[in-house]
Steps between C-alpha positions, in 0.01 A plus 500: 500500500176696520619852579837672498596828668831673553638272774258207528309255289175337599406144412267219602586302810615139468560229761873584513408842648341364817808507725604852388146626553475320833806693624288815450163366620642334813660823621310655793592860410395462136171333598419722799173620343383143431350274767832309511805411292448215252609141552680330212176315415299825497760659270478198269117522488528874438717432190255233378204736554671767290578248225125422495425874478726525192279242326166627630547879493804547276685662789598452863793587719827454315866459595706821513860426398809718475615549141868494588503151659151347469449475877140499618446792738123499539164482336274752331192471287127507458240302696121502493358584843148539630466835676165612640315263266687608186777318312801730471851439368763559764860594432699323772870476583757366747872569475775321694593729789866492393387708198264744676545875454665461158192561286456140384141477632405826335665398172336156490160639601512770231589239236210277611260795517584603143477138385155464657374813327674448164499121454179399679302818432415550867355840590563492874740333741496495877748419774376365832736631768513479878477865616819455708704373200657835412761364252228323299287816505800695364541253212131536413507879517820527293318305229196730497270310736278709726327409824143401415341347811544270795346153503491201729670224300728209594372525860607860560477857373696575183524811287414472132724706274393528136623622166301547181634467150569837349373518144 
């Protein structure tokens, strides 16, 4: 376990998580702001890429699991991204749609935000959000992120939300 909050714990992904994660990433509604839902192979490479990030950067996207039963309900974490020529650390998240509108995304994102600031000493985090993804914008705003700018990234316009560490 890396992080614990009231209702979830966050841990590194392992190969046994691929099918649970694929149930989320293959869903068209969940992935509507991505170019397309993920195949099983793309989900598997996504897990491997995050395992490499753990070694290289010390962080990546992690598994979000319910404390009461251990079930994986999504991912949340920190990822280095190049935005307008600068390397930024993004706070990203996906929650299984069966758990939407229960505060799990907000809770996991807040835990990862605090972990990024407190454990890694980061001074700023961003979230890269499709301007039409209102639920994701709400999660960012509830956790103190503010609209910073719009950029063309991942082959379309996205809004950058950011949050600075408060000293």
